[in-house]
TORBA-748118 format. One line per field, with one value per residue: chain; x negated, y negated, z of N, C-alpha, C in turn. Coordinates in steps of 0.2 Angstrom, whole numbers. Layout:
# residues N
chain = A|...
n_xx = X|...
n_yy = Y|...
n_zz = Z|...
ca_xx = X|...
ca_yy = Y|...
ca_zz = Z|...
c_xx = X|...
c_yy = Y|...
c_zz = Z|...
END
This chain:
# residues 423
chain = A|A|A|A|A|A|A|A|A|A|A|A|A|A|A|A|A|A|A|A|A|A|A|A|A|A|A|A|A|A|A|A|A|A|A|A|A|A|A|A|A|A|A|A|A|A|A|A|A|A|A|A|A|A|A|A|A|A|A|A|A|A|A|A|A|A|A|A|A|A|A|A|A|A|A|A|A|A|A|A|A|A|A|A|A|A|A|A|A|A|A|A|A|A|A|A|A|A|A|A|A|A|A|A|A|A|A|A|A|A|A|A|A|A|A|A|A|A|A|A|A|A|A|A|A|A|A|A|A|A|A|A|A|A|A|A|A|A|A|A|A|A|A|A|A|A|A|A|A|A|A|A|A|A|A|A|A|A|A|A|A|A|A|A|A|A|A|A|A|A|A|A|A|A|A|A|A|A|A|A|A|A|A|A|A|A|A|A|A|A|A|A|A|A|A|A|A|A|A|A|A|A|A|A|A|A|A|A|A|A|A|A|A|A|A|A|A|A|A|A|A|A|A|A|A|A|A|A|A|A|A|A|A|A|A|A|A|A|A|A|A|A|A|A|A|A|A|A|A|A|A|A|A|A|A|A|A|A|A|A|A|A|A|A|A|A|A|A|A|A|A|A|A|A|A|A|A|A|A|A|A|A|A|A|A|A|A|A|A|A|A|A|A|A|A|A|A|A|A|A|A|A|A|A|A|A|A|A|A|A|A|A|A|A|A|A|A|A|A|A|A|A|A|A|A|A|A|A|A|A|A|A|A|A|A|A|A|A|A|A|A|A|A|A|A|A|A|A|A|A|A|A|A|A|A|A|A|A|A|A|A|A|A|A|A|A|A|A|A|A|A|A|A|A|A|A|A|A|A|A|A|A|A|A|A|A|A|A|A|A|A|A|A|A|A|A|A|A|A|A|A|A|A|A|A|A|A|A|A|A|A|A|A|A|A|A|A|A|A|A|A|A|A
n_xx = -946|-930|-917|-904|-890|-887|-875|-868|-866|-862|-848|-847|-844|-831|-824|-825|-821|-806|-800|-803|-792|-782|-781|-789|-787|-771|-769|-781|-771|-759|-749|-751|-767|-774|-780|-793|-802|-799|-798|-797|-805|-816|-809|-801|-807|-813|-813|-811|-808|-812|-829|-831|-833|-828|-811|-800|-791|-797|-809|-801|-794|-807|-812|-801|-802|-813|-809|-800|-809|-818|-808|-805|-817|-829|-836|-846|-856|-871|-874|-883|-877|-871|-867|-855|-860|-864|-877|-884|-894|-909|-909|-896|-889|-894|-889|-876|-872|-875|-868|-853|-856|-854|-842|-836|-829|-821|-812|-816|-829|-840|-852|-854|-853|-860|-851|-844|-836|-844|-854|-867|-873|-887|-889|-884|-893|-904|-903|-901|-914|-922|-916|-916|-912|-902|-897|-893|-882|-873|-872|-870|-856|-849|-853|-850|-837|-836|-834|-843|-859|-874|-883|-897|-910|-924|-928|-937|-934|-946|-953|-952|-955|-967|-966|-974|-979|-971|-962|-954|-954|-956|-957|-961|-953|-953|-943|-937|-934|-940|-933|-936|-934|-930|-919|-915|-903|-898|-887|-869|-869|-856|-848|-853|-858|-869|-887|-901|-915|-931|-945|-961|-971|-986|-1001|-1009|-1005|-1002|-1004|-999|-995|-986|-976|-958|-941|-928|-913|-897|-887|-873|-866|-878|-881|-888|-889|-885|-875|-880|-876|-866|-873|-871|-868|-872|-863|-850|-837|-848|-857|-869|-878|-888|-897|-899|-912|-914|-921|-916|-911|-915|-912|-926|-922|-917|-926|-929|-934|-947|-960|-969|-968|-960|-959|-962|-951|-940|-949|-945|-934|-935|-940|-929|-916|-920|-921|-907|-901|-904|-901|-888|-888|-892|-881|-873|-876|-874|-861|-859|-866|-858|-845|-847|-852|-839|-831|-835|-833|-821|-818|-816|-820|-818|-812|-820|-825|-836|-848|-853|-863|-880|-884|-877|-879|-892|-899|-891|-893|-910|-905|-898|-907|-919|-910|-909|-923|-926|-918|-923|-935|-928|-923|-929|-940|-932|-930|-945|-945|-937|-945|-958|-959|-954|-962|-971|-974|-971|-976|-968|-955|-955|-954|-944|-933|-939|-936|-922|-915|-917|-915|-900|-895|-899|-892|-879|-880|-882|-868|-858|-861|-858|-845|-842|-831|-822|-830|-838|-828|-819|-810|-816|-829|-840|-848|-847|-854|-867|-871|-869|-880|-891|-894|-904|-916|-923|-919|-924|-934|-944|-943|-958|-964|-965|-968|-981|-983|-984|-997|-1006|-1005|-1010|-1023|-1030|-1027|-1020|-1012|-1006|-991|-995|-989|-976|-982|-993|-1010|-1014|-1030
n_yy = 1033|1038|1032|1028|1039|1053|1061|1073|1069|1058|1060|1068|1063|1053|1063|1068|1055|1055|1067|1061|1050|1057|1068|1064|1050|1051|1060|1051|1043|1046|1050|1039|1041|1031|1025|1030|1023|1011|992|1001|1012|1014|1017|1026|1036|1042|1053|1046|1051|1064|1063|1054|1059|1069|1064|1079|1080|1068|1074|1087|1081|1079|1092|1097|1089|1094|1106|1105|1099|1111|1119|1113|1115|1105|1104|1114|1111|1106|1119|1137|1144|1159|1159|1150|1137|1124|1122|1111|1095|1086|1073|1073|1074|1062|1052|1057|1055|1040|1036|1040|1033|1019|1018|1014|1013|1028|1043|1050|1050|1049|1040|1041|1054|1060|1068|1074|1074|1081|1092|1093|1104|1111|1118|1131|1131|1133|1144|1151|1154|1155|1164|1181|1198|1202|1191|1183|1191|1191|1176|1169|1170|1167|1152|1147|1149|1139|1142|1143|1137|1129|1121|1108|1111|1102|1089|1082|1075|1068|1068|1066|1059|1066|1083|1093|1093|1098|1103|1113|1129|1149|1165|1183|1196|1212|1215|1205|1188|1173|1156|1142|1125|1109|1099|1085|1073|1082|1088|1089|1096|1096|1107|1116|1133|1138|1134|1130|1130|1126|1132|1132|1146|1150|1145|1127|1111|1101|1109|1112|1128|1141|1138|1142|1146|1147|1156|1151|1156|1145|1151|1160|1162|1150|1139|1125|1110|1094|1082|1072|1060|1041|1031|1019|1016|1024|1039|1051|1065|1068|1079|1085|1095|1109|1124|1137|1149|1157|1169|1178|1192|1199|1196|1186|1176|1164|1163|1165|1171|1159|1151|1139|1123|1123|1128|1116|1107|1110|1106|1091|1084|1084|1082|1068|1060|1060|1056|1043|1039|1037|1029|1016|1015|1011|997|992|993|983|973|969|966|954|946|947|941|928|923|921|913|897|884|867|865|870|886|897|901|896|889|887|893|905|912|915|925|936|937|941|954|960|962|971|982|986|989|999|1008|1012|1018|1029|1036|1042|1048|1057|1063|1070|1076|1089|1092|1095|1101|1098|1093|1088|1075|1067|1056|1044|1049|1046|1031|1029|1032|1023|1012|1009|1011|1002|991|992|988|976|971|974|967|952|953|951|938|931|933|926|924|933|945|949|955|967|972|972|981|980|976|992|1000|993|995|1011|1014|1008|1017|1026|1018|1024|1037|1055|1053|1039|1024|1022|1030|1035|1026|1027|1039|1037|1030|1038|1046|1037|1032|1044|1053|1063|1077|1077|1094|1101|1102|1112|1127|1126|1130|1127|1120
n_zz = 240|247|255|258|265|265|252|257|269|273|268|277|289|287|287|301|305|301|308|322|320|317|329|339|342|345|356|366|368|373|387|397|395|390|402|407|398|399|408|421|419|427|440|438|433|443|459|473|485|487|488|479|467|449|442|441|430|423|417|413|401|394|391|384|372|367|364|353|344|344|337|328|319|322|333|336|327|325|331|326|310|314|328|323|320|308|308|309|307|314|309|304|315|324|313|316|330|331|322|330|340|337|337|348|366|369|367|360|358|373|382|395|400|393|383|369|351|342|347|358|367|377|383|379|370|374|381|369|365|376|385|391|382|391|397|386|382|393|395|383|375|384|387|376|375|383|397|405|414|418|430|431|440|443|447|462|479|483|472|453|440|438|436|441|452|460|477|479|480|477|484|479|486|484|472|473|475|483|488|491|496|488|478|471|462|452|440|435|444|451|446|441|440|442|445|438|442|447|452|461|457|456|456|460|464|453|440|426|421|432|436|440|430|438|437|449|458|463|477|480|500|509|499|498|494|498|497|486|474|473|460|448|438|441|440|451|446|452|462|478|483|494|496|508|510|499|489|474|462|450|439|438|432|422|405|406|418|426|418|415|415|400|396|400|390|379|373|373|364|352|360|363|354|350|359|359|345|351|358|350|342|351|354|343|342|352|345|334|341|347|336|330|341|341|329|330|342|347|354|360|345|336|328|340|333|322|332|333|345|345|337|334|345|343|330|332|339|327|319|325|328|314|313|322|317|304|310|319|307|301|308|314|302|302|310|305|295|300|312|329|337|332|330|341|349|342|344|358|355|350|359|371|367|360|372|379|368|369|383|382|372|376|388|379|373|384|388|376|376|387|403|400|394|406|414|417|406|395|388|388|401|407|396|398|412|410|402|407|415|406|404|414|418|411|407|413|403|407|407|394|388|391|386|371|373|378|364|356|362|361|371|372|361|346|341|328|311|307|302|298|308|322|330
ca_xx = -939|-920|-915|-898|-887|-885|-869|-864|-867|-857|-842|-844|-841|-826|-822|-825|-816|-801|-799|-802|-788|-778|-782|-790|-784|-767|-772|-782|-766|-754|-748|-759|-774|-780|-783|-800|-807|-799|-801|-795|-807|-819|-808|-796|-809|-816|-809|-813|-806|-817|-834|-833|-833|-824|-806|-799|-787|-801|-811|-798|-794|-813|-811|-794|-804|-818|-806|-798|-816|-820|-802|-807|-824|-833|-840|-852|-859|-877|-877|-884|-872|-871|-863|-852|-863|-869|-886|-884|-902|-909|-908|-888|-886|-895|-885|-865|-871|-876|-861|-849|-855|-853|-836|-836|-828|-815|-812|-820|-839|-839|-857|-858|-852|-862|-846|-844|-834|-848|-856|-875|-876|-890|-887|-885|-897|-909|-902|-905|-922|-927|-916|-917|-905|-895|-895|-889|-876|-870|-871|-867|-850|-846|-854|-846|-829|-833|-828|-849|-861|-878|-887|-904|-913|-930|-931|-936|-935|-953|-957|-949|-957|-971|-963|-980|-980|-965|-965|-951|-959|-953|-960|-961|-952|-949|-939|-933|-938|-935|-934|-937|-936|-922|-919|-910|-900|-893|-883|-867|-870|-849|-844|-858|-858|-875|-891|-907|-919|-937|-953|-968|-973|-993|-1006|-1010|-1000|-1004|-1004|-993|-993|-986|-968|-953|-935|-925|-903|-898|-878|-871|-861|-878|-882|-893|-888|-881|-875|-881|-873|-866|-876|-867|-872|-871|-857|-845|-840|-853|-859|-875|-880|-895|-897|-904|-912|-918|-923|-912|-914|-912|-917|-932|-920|-914|-931|-926|-939|-955|-962|-974|-966|-954|-961|-960|-941|-937|-951|-945|-929|-935|-938|-923|-911|-922|-919|-899|-901|-908|-897|-883|-891|-893|-874|-869|-880|-874|-854|-859|-866|-853|-840|-848|-849|-832|-828|-836|-828|-813|-816|-814|-820|-818|-810|-823|-829|-843|-850|-855|-869|-886|-888|-872|-881|-898|-899|-886|-898|-913|-904|-896|-915|-920|-904|-912|-929|-926|-913|-928|-940|-924|-921|-939|-943|-930|-931|-951|-945|-934|-951|-962|-955|-947|-964|-977|-971|-968|-975|-961|-950|-954|-953|-938|-931|-939|-934|-916|-912|-919|-910|-893|-896|-899|-884|-871|-880|-877|-861|-857|-864|-855|-839|-841|-827|-819|-835|-840|-823|-819|-806|-820|-832|-849|-854|-846|-861|-872|-871|-871|-889|-894|-897|-906|-920|-925|-919|-926|-941|-942|-946|-965|-967|-962|-975|-985|-985|-986|-1003|-1010|-1009|-1014|-1028|-1034|-1029|-1015|-1014|-999|-994|-997|-984|-974|-983|-1002|-1013|-1018|-1037
ca_yy = 1034|1036|1028|1032|1043|1058|1060|1076|1069|1051|1062|1073|1054|1053|1069|1064|1048|1055|1072|1058|1047|1062|1073|1061|1043|1052|1062|1046|1037|1049|1052|1034|1044|1026|1022|1032|1018|1000|991|1006|1018|1019|1022|1031|1045|1043|1053|1043|1057|1070|1063|1051|1067|1065|1068|1084|1074|1065|1082|1093|1079|1080|1098|1097|1085|1099|1112|1103|1097|1116|1122|1109|1115|1099|1104|1118|1107|1108|1127|1141|1148|1165|1154|1146|1131|1122|1120|1101|1092|1081|1068|1075|1074|1056|1049|1057|1052|1034|1034|1039|1027|1012|1017|1011|1018|1032|1051|1056|1049|1045|1043|1042|1061|1066|1070|1071|1079|1085|1094|1094|1108|1110|1124|1135|1131|1135|1150|1154|1152|1157|1168|1187|1199|1203|1184|1181|1195|1188|1169|1164|1171|1160|1146|1145|1144|1134|1143|1142|1130|1130|1114|1107|1109|1099|1082|1082|1068|1066|1070|1064|1060|1075|1087|1096|1094|1101|1107|1119|1137|1155|1171|1185|1199|1216|1215|1196|1180|1169|1151|1138|1117|1104|1095|1081|1073|1087|1082|1092|1101|1100|1109|1123|1139|1141|1129|1133|1130|1126|1133|1135|1154|1152|1139|1121|1108|1097|1115|1113|1132|1144|1134|1146|1143|1154|1154|1153|1156|1142|1152|1161|1159|1144|1136|1121|1103|1090|1077|1068|1056|1036|1028|1011|1020|1030|1045|1056|1069|1071|1080|1081|1102|1111|1129|1140|1157|1157|1177|1179|1196|1197|1199|1178|1172|1163|1160|1170|1169|1154|1146|1135|1116|1125|1126|1108|1102|1113|1104|1085|1077|1085|1078|1061|1058|1061|1050|1036|1035|1036|1021|1011|1016|1008|990|990|989|977|965|970|964|950|942|945|937|921|919|917|909|890|879|862|862|876|893|897|906|890|889|891|895|912|914|918|928|940|938|945|961|963|964|973|987|988|991|1004|1014|1016|1023|1034|1042|1043|1052|1063|1067|1071|1082|1092|1093|1097|1100|1094|1090|1084|1066|1066|1049|1041|1050|1041|1024|1026|1031|1019|1004|1010|1011|994|990|994|984|970|970|975|958|945|951|949|931|927|932|923|928|939|947|951|958|976|973|973|987|980|981|999|1001|993|1001|1019|1014|1003|1024|1029|1018|1029|1045|1060|1050|1031|1019|1017|1039|1035|1021|1032|1045|1034|1026|1047|1048|1031|1033|1051|1058|1068|1078|1081|1099|1103|1103|1121|1130|1124|1135|1123|1120
ca_zz = 245|246|264|258|268|260|250|259|275|272|267|284|294|283|290|308|307|300|313|328|319|317|331|345|346|349|365|370|373|377|393|401|397|389|409|407|393|397|411|424|418|434|446|436|431|451|464|478|491|484|488|471|459|443|444|438|425|417|415|410|395|390|390|377|367|364|362|348|341|341|333|317|318|322|339|334|322|327|332|321|310|319|332|325|318|301|306|309|308|317|306|304|322|326|309|317|336|330|320|335|347|337|338|354|371|367|367|353|361|380|381|401|402|387|380|362|349|341|353|359|371|379|389|375|366|378|379|362|363|381|387|388|379|394|399|382|381|395|395|376|374|391|385|368|376|390|404|411|413|422|430|430|446|441|451|468|483|483|464|450|434|437|441|441|460|463|481|479|481|476|485|477|489|479|465|473|476|490|485|497|494|488|472|469|453|448|435|433|450|455|442|436|445|443|445|436|450|448|459|459|460|455|455|462|465|449|437|422|423|436|436|434|431|442|437|451|460|468|480|488|504|509|495|501|491|503|495|480|474|471|456|446|437|445|447|450|445|451|468|483|485|497|496|513|510|495|487|467|458|447|433|436|427|414|400|408|425|425|410|417|413|394|394|397|387|371|368|377|359|350|366|367|346|348|363|356|342|353|362|345|340|356|353|335|344|356|343|331|343|348|330|327|344|339|323|330|347|346|361|355|340|332|329|340|326|318|335|333|352|347|330|334|349|339|322|335|340|323|316|330|327|308|311|325|313|301|314|320|304|298|315|314|296|300|316|302|292|302|317|334|341|326|331|350|349|338|351|361|354|348|365|377|363|360|378|381|367|372|388|382|366|382|391|376|372|390|387|372|378|394|409|398|392|413|415|412|403|390|389|389|406|408|392|402|418|409|397|413|419|402|407|420|418|403|403|411|400|407|406|388|385|391|381|369|373|377|358|352|364|363|378|371|353|344|339|322|309|303|296|301|314|328|332
c_xx = -932|-920|-907|-895|-885|-878|-865|-863|-863|-851|-841|-842|-835|-821|-819|-820|-810|-798|-799|-794|-784|-776|-782|-786|-776|-765|-774|-776|-759|-755|-753|-765|-779|-783|-789|-803|-805|-799|-800|-801|-814|-817|-805|-802|-814|-811|-810|-809|-809|-826|-835|-834|-830|-819|-804|-794|-792|-807|-809|-795|-800|-813|-805|-796|-809|-815|-804|-803|-820|-816|-805|-813|-829|-837|-846|-856|-868|-881|-880|-877|-870|-866|-857|-854|-863|-874|-887|-889|-903|-907|-898|-886|-887|-889|-876|-867|-870|-868|-854|-850|-855|-847|-834|-832|-822|-817|-816|-829|-840|-848|-860|-856|-855|-857|-847|-841|-837|-853|-864|-879|-880|-892|-888|-889|-903|-907|-902|-913|-925|-924|-916|-912|-901|-893|-891|-884|-869|-867|-868|-861|-846|-848|-851|-839|-828|-832|-835|-852|-867|-880|-892|-907|-921|-932|-930|-935|-941|-957|-952|-951|-962|-971|-968|-983|-977|-964|-958|-953|-952|-957|-958|-960|-949|-950|-936|-937|-934|-935|-932|-937|-930|-925|-913|-909|-897|-889|-875|-866|-862|-845|-845|-857|-864|-880|-897|-913|-927|-943|-957|-969|-982|-996|-1007|-1006|-1005|-1005|-1000|-988|-991|-980|-963|-949|-930|-914|-902|-890|-878|-869|-868|-880|-888|-894|-884|-882|-874|-876|-872|-868|-870|-871|-871|-864|-853|-840|-846|-853|-866|-878|-886|-893|-904|-905|-915|-915|-918|-915|-910|-916|-922|-927|-917|-917|-928|-932|-947|-957|-968|-974|-964|-954|-958|-954|-939|-940|-948|-941|-929|-936|-930|-917|-914|-919|-911|-897|-900|-904|-890|-882|-892|-887|-869|-871|-876|-866|-856|-862|-860|-848|-842|-848|-843|-826|-828|-835|-823|-812|-817|-815|-821|-818|-814|-825|-835|-848|-854|-860|-874|-887|-883|-877|-887|-900|-895|-891|-906|-912|-903|-905|-917|-916|-906|-917|-930|-922|-916|-930|-936|-922|-930|-941|-939|-930|-940|-951|-943|-939|-954|-964|-956|-954|-972|-976|-969|-970|-970|-956|-946|-951|-947|-933|-928|-934|-927|-913|-911|-916|-901|-892|-896|-894|-878|-872|-878|-872|-857|-856|-860|-846|-836|-837|-826|-825|-836|-834|-822|-814|-808|-824|-839|-852|-851|-854|-866|-874|-873|-879|-891|-901|-905|-915|-924|-925|-921|-932|-942|-947|-955|-968|-967|-967|-981|-988|-986|-995|-1008|-1009|-1012|-1022|-1033|-1034|-1023|-1015|-1005|-999|-994|-993|-983|-978|-990|-1004|-1014|-1024|-1037
c_yy = 1032|1036|1028|1038|1047|1061|1064|1076|1065|1053|1065|1066|1055|1057|1069|1061|1051|1061|1064|1053|1053|1067|1069|1054|1047|1056|1057|1043|1039|1047|1044|1039|1038|1025|1026|1027|1013|999|996|1009|1020|1021|1028|1040|1045|1047|1051|1047|1063|1067|1058|1053|1064|1069|1072|1081|1074|1071|1085|1088|1081|1086|1099|1094|1090|1104|1110|1102|1104|1120|1120|1112|1110|1101|1108|1117|1108|1117|1130|1144|1153|1164|1150|1139|1128|1121|1112|1100|1087|1076|1069|1071|1066|1052|1050|1054|1046|1032|1034|1036|1019|1010|1013|1015|1021|1039|1054|1055|1045|1048|1041|1051|1065|1068|1069|1076|1084|1084|1094|1099|1110|1118|1133|1136|1132|1143|1156|1157|1156|1163|1176|1191|1201|1197|1181|1185|1192|1182|1167|1165|1166|1154|1142|1142|1141|1134|1144|1139|1133|1122|1114|1104|1107|1094|1084|1076|1063|1066|1069|1065|1067|1079|1095|1098|1093|1104|1115|1125|1142|1158|1177|1191|1207|1216|1210|1192|1178|1162|1145|1130|1112|1100|1091|1079|1079|1087|1088|1097|1102|1103|1116|1127|1141|1136|1130|1127|1130|1126|1134|1142|1155|1146|1133|1118|1103|1101|1113|1120|1135|1138|1140|1145|1148|1152|1158|1151|1150|1145|1158|1158|1157|1142|1131|1111|1097|1084|1075|1062|1047|1031|1022|1013|1027|1032|1047|1061|1073|1072|1083|1088|1103|1118|1131|1148|1159|1164|1176|1187|1192|1192|1188|1172|1170|1158|1162|1167|1163|1148|1141|1128|1118|1124|1122|1104|1105|1107|1096|1081|1077|1081|1069|1056|1056|1056|1043|1034|1034|1028|1015|1010|1011|1000|990|988|983|970|964|965|956|943|942|940|925|919|916|914|901|885|871|859|869|879|893|901|901|885|890|896|903|915|919|924|934|943|943|952|965|967|969|984|990|993|997|1008|1016|1017|1029|1040|1044|1048|1057|1068|1073|1079|1088|1097|1094|1099|1097|1090|1090|1078|1064|1058|1044|1043|1046|1034|1025|1028|1028|1013|1005|1010|1005|988|987|989|976|965|970|967|952|949|949|942|928|927|931|926|933|945|950|953|964|975|972|977|986|982|988|1000|998|997|1007|1019|1009|1013|1027|1027|1019|1037|1047|1055|1042|1030|1020|1027|1038|1031|1024|1038|1042|1032|1033|1048|1044|1032|1041|1056|1065|1071|1080|1088|1096|1106|1110|1122|1130|1127|1127|1125|1125
c_zz = 246|252|264|263|265|258|256|269|276|272|272|287|291|286|297|309|305|306|320|328|320|325|339|349|347|357|368|375|373|383|399|400|396|397|410|402|395|404|418|424|423|439|444|434|438|456|470|484|489|485|482|467|454|444|439|433|420|413|412|403|392|388|383|373|364|364|354|343|337|337|327|317|318|330|339|330|321|328|326|319|315|325|332|320|311|302|306|311|314|315|304|312|324|321|313|326|337|327|327|339|344|334|342|359|368|366|363|353|367|383|389|403|397|382|372|357|344|345|353|364|372|382|386|369|366|379|377|362|369|384|387|385|383|396|392|380|387|394|387|377|378|389|380|370|382|396|409|409|418|424|430|436|445|446|457|473|483|474|461|443|435|439|442|449|461|470|485|476|482|477|481|485|487|474|468|473|480|489|492|496|493|481|472|462|449|444|433|437|454|452|439|444|445|440|442|438|445|451|457|462|460|456|459|460|460|440|434|423|430|438|435|435|434|441|446|453|464|474|485|491|506|502|496|495|496|504|488|479|470|466|454|442|439|440|445|451|448|459|469|483|487|497|505|513|504|489|482|467|453|441|430|433|422|411|404|416|421|420|409|414|404|391|394|391|378|368|372|370|355|352|364|360|346|353|363|349|346|358|356|341|344|358|349|338|347|350|338|335|345|341|328|333|342|334|323|339|345|351|355|348|337|333|336|337|322|323|333|338|351|342|332|339|346|334|326|334|335|321|320|326|319|308|316|321|308|303|315|315|301|304|314|307|297|308|311|298|292|308|324|338|340|327|337|350|348|341|355|361|352|354|369|375|364|366|381|379|368|376|385|375|370|383|386|374|378|390|383|374|382|399|404|397|400|415|414|409|394|392|390|396|409|402|395|406|416|405|401|414|415|401|411|420|411|403|406|407|401|406|398|385|386|388|376|367|374|370|355|354|362|367|375|364|353|341|331|320|308|299|295|309|316|330|337
END
């Protein structure tokens, strides 16, 4: 077995690094843009006079970085070739995402906003897979140009991990649908012109079938943003919305009537393996920074690095990184070879463990750095606060563990590999 990174991909990582140094770092440092990444970051990113929403200049800077990355041919790397991409594989993206996160905070890869110079545009991938021909014609050019996006209205105030019990309902009225309900934690709702609302259209609570996704315009009468939810890491782009007799045409259905949950689940594994790789990269950054600091800091006349109380916790974290990296690479390769849902248990293992590991590494980095590590003059508190979110969102670690147990104990079944018929 060959565990080396493919030479072509290794060369591409060098190309990305050169682009960052040539184009992104100068942009990060001009006009005091560094305020979005140094000790002022949370305050600079947040418009406190607009309910804690992201600052306009902050979001404009992210757009400019993506524009430059797209112009250089990097942003669309994982997209199909017909859309200007290079058809990057799951293994490619896992390695790239870890590499970028391991460089630390910066305009090249801001994990708090899911921003990266190598894009992971879920909206585009979903539109390509599930959009009608009319929806594709309308949406894909706009998404590619960065002019249009949509938020995801899945979670409800009283229903989080179990979407099958959602209380939002849609009732057909001729060639229209009338939607009533509430959604919360709608990420990106502050700027998206549409919200992809999931509502029950048939069946009973608990049924996986009978839930339909609707592309709902934010300006639709009866659609209201009730509040923006403040979080551990600010600014907030997470909204709580209500829908009261919101009317949409039948053409607003996305992915087929009654098959909405399949839309969400289809790309869960691809997103989770990439997010796991990013958490691994952030953990590695925390460890590397701690090692360098321990070698240079000399209390009582000797480097911290000579103390086993410093060495051993970092050794344990590094060991976990090495084991997790091997599992992530193996799992991503299996996804490419056998299908994204053929190793769902391994994806969940990678995801929940990497998120937990990142939090532990950030916490240890704060401890090694002492008071400086606790301050905002180091990035560890920011990394901790952001990645603590991933132990809850996009499948809480308990849900991921429950999923693994389902496969272990035979309550769930992996999908058959590509080209193999299921029983």
